[in-house]
KEBAVO-768141 format. One record per residue: residue in three letters; x, y, z of N, C-alpha, C, O in turn. Coordinates in steps of 0.1 Angstrom, whole numbers, plus 5000, padded with zeros to 4 digits. Layout:
<atoms>
{type=ALA nx=X ny=Y nz=Z cax=X cay=Y caz=Z cx=X cy=Y cz=Z ox=X oy=Y oz=Z}
...
</atoms>
This chain:
<atoms>
{type=UNK nx=5009 ny=4988 nz=5000 cax=5000 cay=5000 caz=5000 cx=5009 cy=5012 cz=5000 ox=5019 oy=5013 oz=5007}
{type=UNK nx=5005 ny=5022 nz=4992 cax=5014 cay=5034 caz=4991 cx=5012 cy=5043 cz=5003 ox=5002 oy=5043 oz=5009}
{type=UNK nx=5022 ny=5051 nz=5005 cax=5022 cay=5061 caz=5015 cx=5010 cy=5071 cz=5013 ox=5003 oy=5075 oz=5023}
{type=UNK nx=5007 ny=5074 nz=5000 cax=4996 cay=5083 caz=4997 cx=4983 cy=5078 cz=5002 ox=4974 oy=5085 oz=5007}
{type=UNK nx=4981 ny=5065 nz=5000 cax=4968 cay=5058 caz=5004 cx=4967 cy=5058 cz=5019 ox=4956 oy=5061 oz=5024}
{type=UNK nx=4978 ny=5055 nz=5026 cax=4978 cay=5055 caz=5041 cx=4975 cy=5069 cz=5046 ox=4967 oy=5071 oz=5055}
{type=UNK nx=4981 ny=5079 nz=5039 cax=4978 cay=5093 caz=5043 cx=4963 cy=5097 cz=5041 ox=4957 oy=5103 oz=5050}
{type=UNK nx=4957 ny=5092 nz=5030 cax=4943 cay=5095 caz=5028 cx=4934 cy=5088 cz=5038 ox=4924 oy=5094 oz=5043}
{type=UNK nx=4937 ny=5075 nz=5041 cax=4929 cay=5068 caz=5051 cx=4930 cy=5075 cz=5065 ox=4920 oy=5077 oz=5072}
{type=UNK nx=4942 ny=5079 nz=5069 cax=4944 cay=5086 caz=5081 cx=4936 cy=5099 cz=5081 ox=4929 oy=5102 oz=5091}
{type=UNK nx=4936 ny=5107 nz=5071 cax=4929 cay=5119 caz=5070 cx=4914 cy=5116 cz=5071 ox=4907 oy=5124 oz=5077}
{type=UNK nx=4909 ny=5106 nz=5064 cax=4895 cay=5103 caz=5064 cx=4890 cy=5099 cz=5079 ox=4880 oy=5104 oz=5083}
{type=UNK nx=4898 ny=5091 nz=5085 cax=4895 cay=5087 caz=5099 cx=4895 cy=5099 cz=5109 ox=4887 oy=5100 oz=5118}
{type=UNK nx=4905 ny=5108 nz=5107 cax=4906 cay=5120 caz=5115 cx=4894 cy=5129 cz=5113 ox=4889 oy=5135 oz=5122}
{type=UNK nx=4889 ny=5129 nz=5101 cax=4877 cay=5137 caz=5097 cx=4864 cy=5131 cz=5102 ox=4855 oy=5138 oz=5106}
{type=UNK nx=4863 ny=5118 nz=5102 cax=4851 cay=5111 caz=5106 cx=4849 cy=5113 cz=5121 ox=4838 oy=5115 oz=5126}
{type=UNK nx=4859 ny=5113 nz=5129 cax=4858 cay=5113 caz=5144 cx=4850 cy=5126 cz=5149 ox=4840 oy=5124 oz=5156}
{type=UNK nx=4854 ny=5138 nz=5145 cax=4846 cay=5149 caz=5150 cx=4832 cy=5150 cz=5144 ox=4823 oy=5155 oz=5151}
{type=UNK nx=4830 ny=5144 nz=5132 cax=4816 cay=5144 caz=5127 cx=4807 cy=5135 cz=5135 ox=4796 oy=5138 oz=5138}
{type=UNK nx=4812 ny=5123 nz=5139 cax=4805 cay=5114 caz=5147 cx=4803 cy=5120 cz=5161 ox=4792 oy=5119 oz=5167}
{type=UNK nx=4814 ny=5126 nz=5167 cax=4813 cay=5131 caz=5180 cx=4802 cy=5142 cz=5180 ox=4794 oy=5143 oz=5190}
{type=UNK nx=4802 ny=5151 nz=5170 cax=4792 cay=5162 caz=5170 cx=4778 cy=5156 cz=5169 ox=4769 oy=5161 oz=5175}
{type=UNK nx=4776 ny=5146 nz=5161 cax=4763 cay=5140 caz=5159 cx=4758 cy=5133 cz=5172 ox=4746 oy=5131 oz=5173}
{type=UNK nx=4767 ny=5129 nz=5180 cax=4763 cay=5122 caz=5193 cx=4763 cy=5132 cz=5205 ox=4754 oy=5131 oz=5213}
{type=UNK nx=4773 ny=5141 nz=5205 cax=4774 cay=5150 caz=5217 cx=4763 cy=5160 cz=5217 ox=4758 oy=5164 oz=5228}
{type=UNK nx=4758 ny=5165 nz=5206 cax=4748 cay=5176 caz=5206 cx=4735 cy=5170 cz=5212 ox=4729 oy=5176 oz=5221}
{type=UNK nx=4730 ny=5159 nz=5207 cax=4718 cay=5153 caz=5213 cx=4720 cy=5149 cz=5228 ox=4711 oy=5149 oz=5236}
{type=UNK nx=4732 ny=5145 nz=5231 cax=4735 cay=5141 caz=5245 cx=4733 cy=5153 cz=5254 ox=4727 oy=5152 oz=5265}
{type=UNK nx=4738 ny=5165 nz=5250 cax=4737 cay=5177 caz=5258 cx=4722 cy=5181 cz=5260 ox=4719 oy=5187 oz=5270}
{type=UNK nx=4714 ny=5177 nz=5250 cax=4700 cay=5181 caz=5251 cx=4692 cy=5172 cz=5261 ox=4681 oy=5176 oz=5265}
{type=UNK nx=4697 ny=5160 nz=5264 cax=4689 cay=5151 caz=5272 cx=4695 cy=5148 cz=5286 ox=4689 oy=5141 oz=5294}
{type=UNK nx=4707 ny=5153 nz=5289 cax=4713 cay=5149 caz=5302 cx=4725 cy=5159 cz=5305 ox=4729 oy=5166 oz=5297}
{type=UNK nx=4728 ny=5159 nz=5318 cax=4740 cay=5167 caz=5322 cx=4753 cy=5159 cz=5321 ox=4764 oy=5164 oz=5324}
{type=UNK nx=4752 ny=5146 nz=5318 cax=4763 cay=5137 caz=5317 cx=4771 cy=5142 cz=5305 ox=4766 oy=5143 oz=5294}
{type=UNK nx=4784 ny=5143 nz=5307 cax=4793 cay=5147 caz=5296 cx=4796 cy=5135 cz=5287 ox=4794 oy=5123 oz=5291}
{type=UNK nx=4800 ny=5137 nz=5275 cax=4804 cay=5125 caz=5267 cx=4815 cy=5116 cz=5274 ox=4814 oy=5104 oz=5273}
{type=UNK nx=4824 ny=5123 nz=5281 cax=4834 cay=5115 caz=5288 cx=4828 cy=5107 cz=5299 ox=4831 oy=5095 oz=5302}
{type=UNK nx=4818 ny=5113 nz=5306 cax=4810 cay=5105 caz=5316 cx=4803 cy=5093 cz=5310 ox=4802 oy=5083 oz=5316}
{type=UNK nx=4797 ny=5095 nz=5298 cax=4791 cay=5084 caz=5292 cx=4801 cy=5073 cz=5288 ox=4797 oy=5061 oz=5289}
{type=UNK nx=4813 ny=5077 nz=5284 cax=4823 cay=5067 caz=5281 cx=4827 cy=5059 cz=5294 ox=4829 oy=5047 oz=5294}
{type=UNK nx=4828 ny=5066 nz=5305 cax=4830 cay=5059 caz=5318 cx=4819 cy=5050 cz=5321 ox=4822 oy=5038 oz=5325}
{type=UNK nx=4807 ny=5054 nz=5320 cax=4795 cay=5046 caz=5323 cx=4795 cy=5033 cz=5314 ox=4792 oy=5022 oz=5318}
{type=UNK nx=4798 ny=5036 nz=5301 cax=4798 cay=5025 caz=5292 cx=4808 cy=5014 cz=5295 ox=4806 oy=5002 oz=5294}
{type=UNK nx=4820 ny=5019 nz=5299 cax=4830 cay=5009 caz=5303 cx=4827 cy=5002 cz=5316 ox=4830 oy=4990 oz=5317}
{type=UNK nx=4821 ny=5009 nz=5325 cax=4817 cay=5002 caz=5337 cx=4806 cy=4992 cz=5334 ox=4806 oy=4981 oz=5340}
{type=UNK nx=4797 ny=4995 nz=5325 cax=4786 cay=4985 caz=5321 cx=4793 cy=4973 cz=5315 ox=4789 oy=4962 oz=5318}
{type=UNK nx=4802 ny=4976 nz=5306 cax=4808 cay=4965 caz=5299 cx=4818 cy=4956 cz=5307 ox=4818 oy=4944 oz=5306}
{type=UNK nx=4825 ny=4962 nz=5316 cax=4836 cay=4955 caz=5323 cx=4833 cy=4952 cz=5338 ox=4840 oy=4945 oz=5344}
{type=UNK nx=4822 ny=4958 nz=5343 cax=4819 cay=4957 caz=5357 cx=4827 cy=4966 cz=5366 ox=4829 oy=4978 oz=5362}
{type=UNK nx=4831 ny=4962 nz=5377 cax=4838 cay=4971 caz=5387 cx=4852 cy=4973 cz=5381 ox=4859 oy=4964 oz=5378}
{type=UNK nx=4856 ny=4986 nz=5381 cax=4870 cay=4989 caz=5376 cx=4877 cy=4999 cz=5386 ox=4870 oy=5006 oz=5393}
{type=UNK nx=4890 ny=4998 nz=5386 cax=4898 cay=5008 caz=5394 cx=4899 cy=5020 cz=5386 ox=4896 oy=5020 oz=5374}
{type=UNK nx=4902 ny=5031 nz=5392 cax=4904 cay=5044 caz=5385 cx=4915 cy=5043 cz=5374 ox=4913 oy=5048 oz=5363}
{type=UNK nx=4925 ny=5035 nz=5377 cax=4936 cay=5033 caz=5368 cx=4931 cy=5026 cz=5355 ox=4934 oy=5029 oz=5344}
{type=UNK nx=4923 ny=5015 nz=5358 cax=4917 cay=5008 caz=5347 cx=4908 cy=5016 cz=5338 ox=4909 oy=5015 oz=5326}
{type=UNK nx=4900 ny=5025 nz=5344 cax=4891 cay=5034 caz=5336 cx=4900 cy=5043 cz=5328 ox=4897 oy=5044 oz=5316}
{type=UNK nx=4911 ny=5048 nz=5334 cax=4920 cay=5056 caz=5326 cx=4926 cy=5049 cz=5314 ox=4928 oy=5055 oz=5304}
{type=UNK nx=4930 ny=5037 nz=5316 cax=4936 cay=5029 caz=5306 cx=4926 cy=5027 cz=5294 ox=4929 oy=5028 oz=5283}
{type=UNK nx=4913 ny=5023 nz=5298 cax=4903 cay=5021 caz=5288 cx=4900 cy=5033 cz=5280 ox=4897 oy=5032 oz=5268}
{type=UNK nx=4900 ny=5045 nz=5286 cax=4897 cay=5057 caz=5279 cx=4909 cy=5065 cz=5274 ox=4908 oy=5075 oz=5268}
{type=UNK nx=4921 ny=5060 nz=5277 cax=4933 cay=5067 caz=5274 cx=4934 cy=5081 cz=5279 ox=4937 oy=5090 oz=5272}
{type=UNK nx=4930 ny=5082 nz=5292 cax=4930 cay=5095 caz=5299 cx=4938 cy=5094 cz=5312 ox=4939 oy=5083 oz=5318}
{type=UNK nx=4945 ny=5105 nz=5316 cax=4952 cay=5104 caz=5328 cx=4943 cy=5103 cz=5340 ox=4932 oy=5107 oz=5340}
{type=UNK nx=4948 ny=5097 nz=5351 cax=4940 cay=5094 caz=5363 cx=4934 cy=5106 cz=5369 ox=4923 oy=5106 oz=5373}
{type=UNK nx=4941 ny=5118 nz=5370 cax=4935 cay=5130 caz=5375 cx=4923 cy=5134 cz=5367 ox=4913 oy=5139 oz=5373}
{type=UNK nx=4923 ny=5133 nz=5354 cax=4911 cay=5136 caz=5346 cx=4900 cy=5127 cz=5349 ox=4888 oy=5131 oz=5350}
{type=UNK nx=4903 ny=5114 nz=5350 cax=4893 cay=5104 caz=5353 cx=4886 cy=5107 cz=5367 ox=4874 oy=5105 oz=5369}
{type=UNK nx=4895 ny=5111 nz=5376 cax=4890 cay=5114 caz=5390 cx=4879 cy=5125 cz=5390 ox=4869 oy=5124 oz=5396}
{type=UNK nx=4882 ny=5135 nz=5382 cax=4872 cay=5146 caz=5381 cx=4859 cy=5141 cz=5375 ox=4848 oy=5144 oz=5380}
{type=UNK nx=4860 ny=5133 nz=5364 cax=4848 cay=5128 caz=5358 cx=4840 cy=5119 cz=5367 ox=4828 oy=5120 oz=5369}
{type=UNK nx=4847 ny=5110 nz=5374 cax=4841 cay=5100 caz=5383 cx=4835 cy=5107 cz=5395 ox=4824 oy=5104 oz=5399}
{type=UNK nx=4841 ny=5118 nz=5400 cax=4836 cay=5125 caz=5412 cx=4822 cy=5132 cz=5408 ox=4813 oy=5132 oz=5416}
{type=UNK nx=4821 ny=5137 nz=5396 cax=4809 cay=5143 caz=5391 cx=4798 cy=5132 cz=5390 ox=4787 oy=5134 oz=5394}
{type=UNK nx=4802 ny=5120 nz=5385 cax=4792 cay=5109 caz=5383 cx=4788 cy=5104 cz=5397 ox=4776 oy=5100 oz=5399}
{type=UNK nx=4797 ny=5105 nz=5407 cax=4793 cay=5101 caz=5421 cx=4783 cy=5111 cz=5426 ox=4773 oy=5107 oz=5433}
{type=UNK nx=4786 ny=5124 nz=5424 cax=4777 cay=5134 caz=5429 cx=4763 cy=5132 cz=5424 ox=4753 oy=5135 oz=5431}
{type=UNK nx=4762 ny=5128 nz=5411 cax=4749 cay=5126 caz=5405 cx=4742 cy=5113 cz=5408 ox=4731 oy=5110 oz=5403}
{type=UNK nx=4749 ny=5104 nz=5415 cax=4744 cay=5091 caz=5419 cx=4745 cy=5080 cz=5408 ox=4738 oy=5070 oz=5408}
{type=UNK nx=4754 ny=5082 nz=5398 cax=4755 cay=5073 caz=5387 cx=4765 cy=5062 cz=5390 ox=4764 oy=5051 oz=5385}
{type=UNK nx=4775 ny=5065 nz=5398 cax=4785 cay=5055 caz=5402 cx=4788 cy=5056 cz=5417 ox=4785 oy=5066 oz=5423}
{type=UNK nx=4795 ny=5045 nz=5422 cax=4799 cay=5045 caz=5436 cx=4813 cy=5040 cz=5437 ox=4818 oy=5033 oz=5429}
{type=UNK nx=4820 ny=5045 nz=5448 cax=4833 cay=5041 caz=5451 cx=4832 cy=5029 cz=5461 ox=4823 oy=5028 oz=5469}
{type=UNK nx=4842 ny=5020 nz=5459 cax=4843 cay=5009 caz=5469 cx=4858 cy=5007 cz=5472 ox=4866 oy=5007 oz=5462}
{type=UNK nx=4862 ny=5006 nz=5484 cax=4876 cay=5004 caz=5488 cx=4879 cy=4989 cz=5485 ox=4871 oy=4981 oz=5488}
{type=UNK nx=4891 ny=4986 nz=5480 cax=4895 cay=4973 caz=5479 cx=4898 cy=4967 cz=5492 ox=4906 oy=4973 oz=5500}
{type=UNK nx=4892 ny=4956 nz=5496 cax=4894 cay=4950 caz=5509 cx=4908 cy=4945 cz=5512 ox=4913 oy=4945 oz=5523}
{type=UNK nx=4916 ny=4942 nz=5501 cax=4929 cay=4937 caz=5502 cx=4940 cy=4949 cz=5502 ox=4950 oy=4947 oz=5508}
{type=UNK nx=4936 ny=4960 nz=5496 cax=4945 cay=4971 caz=5495 cx=4937 cy=4984 cz=5495 ox=4931 oy=4988 oz=5485}
{type=UNK nx=4937 ny=4991 nz=5507 cax=4929 cay=5003 caz=5509 cx=4933 cy=5014 cz=5499 ox=4926 oy=5024 oz=5498}
{type=UNK nx=4945 ny=5014 nz=5493 cax=4949 cay=5024 caz=5484 cx=4942 cy=5023 cz=5471 ox=4941 oy=5033 oz=5463}
{type=UNK nx=4936 ny=5011 nz=5468 cax=4929 cay=5009 caz=5455 cx=4914 cy=5012 cz=5457 ox=4908 oy=5007 oz=5466}
{type=UNK nx=4909 ny=5020 nz=5448 cax=4895 cay=5024 caz=5449 cx=4888 cy=5018 cz=5436 ox=4893 oy=5021 oz=5425}
{type=UNK nx=4878 ny=5010 nz=5438 cax=4870 cay=5005 caz=5427 cx=4858 cy=5013 cz=5425 ox=4852 oy=5019 oz=5434}
{type=UNK nx=4854 ny=5014 nz=5413 cax=4842 cay=5022 caz=5409 cx=4832 cy=5012 cz=5402 ox=4836 oy=5004 oz=5394}
{type=UNK nx=4819 ny=5013 nz=5406 cax=4809 cay=5005 caz=5400 cx=4797 cy=5014 cz=5397 ox=4794 oy=5024 oz=5403}
{type=UNK nx=4790 ny=5010 nz=5386 cax=4778 cay=5017 caz=5382 cx=4766 cy=5014 cz=5391 ox=4764 oy=5002 oz=5394}
{type=UNK nx=4758 ny=5024 nz=5394 cax=4746 cay=5021 caz=5402 cx=4735 cy=5018 cz=5393 ox=4736 oy=5018 oz=5381}
{type=UNK nx=4724 ny=5013 nz=5399 cax=4712 cay=5011 caz=5392 cx=4707 cy=5023 cz=5384 ox=4703 oy=5022 oz=5373}
{type=UNK nx=4707 ny=5035 nz=5391 cax=4704 cay=5047 caz=5385 cx=4713 cy=5050 cz=5373 ox=4708 oy=5054 oz=5362}
{type=UNK nx=4726 ny=5048 nz=5375 cax=4736 cay=5050 caz=5364 cx=4733 cy=5041 cz=5352 ox=4733 oy=5045 oz=5341}
{type=UNK nx=4730 ny=5028 nz=5355 cax=4727 cay=5019 caz=5344 cx=4715 cy=5022 cz=5337 ox=4714 oy=5022 oz=5324}
{type=UNK nx=4704 ny=5025 nz=5344 cax=4691 cay=5029 caz=5338 cx=4692 cy=5042 cz=5330 ox=4688 oy=5042 oz=5318}
{type=UNK nx=4699 ny=5052 nz=5335 cax=4700 cay=5065 caz=5328 cx=4709 cy=5063 cz=5316 ox=4707 oy=5069 oz=5305}
{type=UNK nx=4720 ny=5055 nz=5317 cax=4729 cay=5052 caz=5306 cx=4721 cy=5046 cz=5294 ox=4722 oy=5050 oz=5283}
{type=UNK nx=4713 ny=5036 nz=5297 cax=4705 cay=5029 caz=5287 cx=4695 cy=5039 cz=5281 ox=4693 oy=5039 oz=5268}
{type=UNK nx=4689 ny=5047 nz=5289 cax=4679 cay=5057 caz=5283 cx=4686 cy=5067 cz=5274 ox=4680 oy=5071 oz=5264}
{type=UNK nx=4697 ny=5072 nz=5279 cax=4704 cay=5082 caz=5271 cx=4709 cy=5076 cz=5258 ox=4708 oy=5082 oz=5247}
{type=UNK nx=4715 ny=5064 nz=5259 cax=4719 cay=5057 caz=5247 cx=4708 cy=5055 cz=5237 ox=4710 oy=5056 oz=5225}
{type=UNK nx=4696 ny=5051 nz=5242 cax=4685 cay=5049 caz=5233 cx=4681 cy=5063 cz=5227 ox=4677 oy=5063 oz=5215}
{type=UNK nx=4681 ny=5074 nz=5234 cax=4677 cay=5087 caz=5229 cx=4687 cy=5091 cz=5218 ox=4683 oy=5096 oz=5207}
{type=UNK nx=4700 ny=5088 nz=5220 cax=4710 cay=5092 caz=5210 cx=4708 cy=5083 cz=5197 ox=4709 oy=5088 oz=5186}
{type=UNK nx=4705 ny=5070 nz=5200 cax=4703 cay=5061 caz=5189 cx=4691 cy=5066 cz=5180 ox=4691 oy=5065 oz=5168}
{type=UNK nx=4680 ny=5070 nz=5187 cax=4668 cay=5074 caz=5180 cx=4671 cy=5087 cz=5172 ox=4666 oy=5089 oz=5161}
{type=UNK nx=4679 ny=5096 nz=5178 cax=4683 cay=5108 caz=5171 cx=4691 cy=5104 cz=5158 ox=4689 oy=5110 oz=5147}
{type=UNK nx=4700 ny=5095 nz=5159 cax=4708 cay=5091 caz=5148 cx=4699 cy=5084 cz=5137 ox=4701 oy=5087 oz=5125}
{type=UNK nx=4690 ny=5076 nz=5141 cax=4681 cay=5069 caz=5132 cx=4672 cy=5080 cz=5124 ox=4670 oy=5078 oz=5113}
{type=UNK nx=4669 ny=5090 nz=5131 cax=4661 cay=5101 caz=5124 cx=4668 cy=5107 cz=5113 ox=4662 oy=5113 oz=5104}
{type=UNK nx=4681 ny=5107 nz=5114 cax=4690 cay=5113 caz=5104 cx=4692 cy=5103 cz=5093 ox=4692 oy=5106 oz=5081}
{type=UNK nx=4693 ny=5090 nz=5096 cax=4696 cay=5080 caz=5086 cx=4684 cy=5077 cz=5077 ox=4686 oy=5073 oz=5066}
{type=UNK nx=4672 ny=5079 nz=5082 cax=4660 cay=5077 caz=5073 cx=4660 cy=5086 cz=5061 ox=4652 oy=5084 oz=5052}
{type=UNK nx=4668 ny=5097 nz=5061 cax=4669 cay=5106 caz=5050 cx=4677 cy=5100 cz=5038 ox=4676 oy=5105 oz=5027}
{type=UNK nx=4684 ny=5089 nz=5041 cax=4692 cay=5083 caz=5030 cx=4683 cy=5073 cz=5022 ox=4673 oy=5067 oz=5027}
{type=UNK nx=4687 ny=5071 nz=5010 cax=4680 cay=5061 caz=5001 cx=4685 cy=5047 cz=5004 ox=4695 oy=5046 oz=5011}
{type=UNK nx=4679 ny=5037 nz=4999 cax=4683 cay=5023 caz=5002 cx=4698 cy=5020 cz=4998 ox=4705 oy=5014 oz=5006}
{type=UNK nx=4702 ny=5026 nz=4987 cax=4716 cay=5023 caz=4983 cx=4726 cy=5029 cz=4992 ox=4736 oy=5023 oz=4996}
{type=UNK nx=4723 ny=5042 nz=4996 cax=4732 cay=5049 caz=5006 cx=4732 cy=5041 cz=5019 ox=4742 oy=5040 oz=5026}
{type=UNK nx=4720 ny=5037 nz=5024 cax=4719 cay=5029 caz=5036 cx=4728 cy=5016 cz=5036 ox=4735 oy=5013 oz=5045}
{type=UNK nx=4727 ny=5009 nz=5025 cax=4734 cay=4997 caz=5023 cx=4749 cy=5000 cz=5023 ox=4757 oy=4993 oz=5029}
{type=UNK nx=4753 ny=5010 nz=5016 cax=4767 cay=5014 caz=5015 cx=4773 cy=5018 cz=5029 ox=4783 oy=5014 oz=5033}
{type=UNK nx=4765 ny=5026 nz=5036 cax=4769 cay=5030 caz=5049 cx=4769 cy=5018 cz=5059 ox=4778 oy=5018 oz=5068}
{type=UNK nx=4760 ny=5009 nz=5058 cax=4759 cay=4998 caz=5067 cx=4772 cy=4989 cz=5065 ox=4779 oy=4985 oz=5074}
{type=UNK nx=4775 ny=4986 nz=5052 cax=4787 cay=4978 caz=5049 cx=4800 cy=4985 cz=5054 ox=4808 oy=4979 oz=5060}
{type=UNK nx=4801 ny=4998 nz=5050 cax=4813 cay=5006 caz=5053 cx=4815 cy=5007 cz=5068 ox=4826 oy=5006 oz=5073}
{type=UNK nx=4804 ny=5011 nz=5075 cax=4806 cay=5013 caz=5090 cx=4809 cy=5000 cz=5097 ox=4817 oy=5000 oz=5106}
{type=UNK nx=4803 ny=4989 nz=5093 cax=4807 cay=4976 caz=5099 cx=4821 cy=4972 cz=5096 ox=4828 oy=4968 oz=5105}
{type=UNK nx=4826 ny=4975 nz=5084 cax=4840 cay=4972 caz=5080 cx=4850 cy=4981 cz=5088 ox=4860 oy=4976 oz=5093}
{type=UNK nx=4847 ny=4994 nz=5089 cax=4855 cay=5003 caz=5097 cx=4856 cy=4998 cz=5111 ox=4866 oy=4998 oz=5117}
{type=UNK nx=4844 ny=4995 nz=5117 cax=4844 cay=4991 caz=5131 cx=4853 cy=4978 cz=5133 ox=4861 oy=4978 oz=5142}
{type=UNK nx=4851 ny=4968 nz=5124 cax=4859 cay=4956 caz=5125 cx=4874 cy=4959 cz=5124 ox=4882 oy=4953 oz=5132}
{type=UNK nx=4878 ny=4967 nz=5115 cax=4892 cay=4970 caz=5113 cx=4898 cy=4978 cz=5125 ox=4909 oy=4975 oz=5130}
{type=UNK nx=4890 ny=4987 nz=5130 cax=4895 cay=4995 caz=5142 cx=4896 cy=4986 cz=5154 ox=4905 oy=4987 oz=5162}
{type=UNK nx=4887 ny=4977 nz=5156 cax=4888 cay=4967 caz=5167 cx=4900 cy=4959 cz=5165 ox=4907 oy=4956 oz=5175}
{type=UNK nx=4903 ny=4954 nz=5153 cax=4915 cay=4946 caz=5150 cx=4928 cy=4954 cz=5153 ox=4937 oy=4949 oz=5159}
{type=UNK nx=4928 ny=4967 nz=5149 cax=4940 cay=4975 caz=5152 cx=4942 cy=4977 cz=5167 ox=4953 oy=4975 oz=5172}
{type=UNK nx=4931 ny=4980 nz=5174 cax=4932 cay=4982 caz=5189 cx=4936 cy=4969 cz=5196 ox=4943 oy=4969 oz=5206}
{type=UNK nx=4932 ny=4957 nz=5191 cax=4936 cay=4945 caz=5197 cx=4951 cy=4942 cz=5195 ox=4956 oy=4933 oz=5203}
{type=UNK nx=4957 ny=4948 nz=5186 cax=4971 cay=4945 caz=5183 cx=4980 cy=4955 cz=5191 ox=4993 oy=4953 oz=5191}
{type=UNK nx=4975 ny=4965 nz=5197 cax=4983 cay=4975 caz=5204 cx=4988 cy=4969 cz=5217 ox=4995 oy=4976 oz=5225}
</atoms>
């Protein structure tokens, strides 16, 4: 593969990210006070269960002090709770509450509905192309991340 093609792929992916972020974060701000980063924390807790602050930071590629600010806000709003590790008091585990799980699912559904309302404007051919392309991009990105 030529350097020019790799450059084009990188540019396309860099351009796609803010477009997706914008289409998700705008409706998110309309239905909740949870920030996109807070939603990522809740999503990871839903997916992985109880996590340490360091593990959350690793999953989100964010420094621990930044994660602490996000988690503290989620704790204030009742979405997550802290648990001390019984074996090592220095380790703090975070878990999602029932409220956090319920609100996360409701917000995710609202964002999904908003996205669907935009997709219905596409014709069948565009929908098929987007379906195939988005699945392929997802699969390739998962493959890339699993090799890191």
